[in-house]
C-alpha positions, 0 to 999 in steps of 0.5 A, a space after each residue: 850563380 845568377 845568370 848574366 842579363 842584358 837589355 834590349 831596346 824596343 819600341 813599346 809597341 814591339 814589347 806589347 806584341 811580344 807580350 801578347 805572344 807570351 803564354 801565362 807566366 812566360 817571360 819575354 826572354 822565353 817568347 823571344 827564344 820560341 820565336 828564334 827557334 821557330 825561325 830556324 826551324 822554318 829556315 831549315 825546312 825551306 832549305 830542305 825543300 829547296 834542296 829536294 826541289 833542286 835534286 829533282 830538277 837535276 834528274 830532269 835533263 830538260 830542266 838542266 838544259 833549260 837552266 843552262 840556256 838561261 844562264 848562257 843568256 844572262 851571261 851574254 847580256 851581262 857581257 853586252 852591257 859591260 861592253 856598252 859601258 866601256 
């Protein structure tokens, strides 16, 4: 059974850039699939790096105290701004 297909409208320059990313005899659908896979992989690596850094910082009492002070200052500033408005 044939797979359903759809059309994506792009500028010719975008189509040409996608075509330049294609390997010999590779479809644009495959190129787009590779780009999506790369994006997801990068997002996952970034999230894991962020979570690792947060976990490390949470073990650092000085960093936690600093972050709490910063959060308190931001809350105070927001409260002052809201009071000044109303």
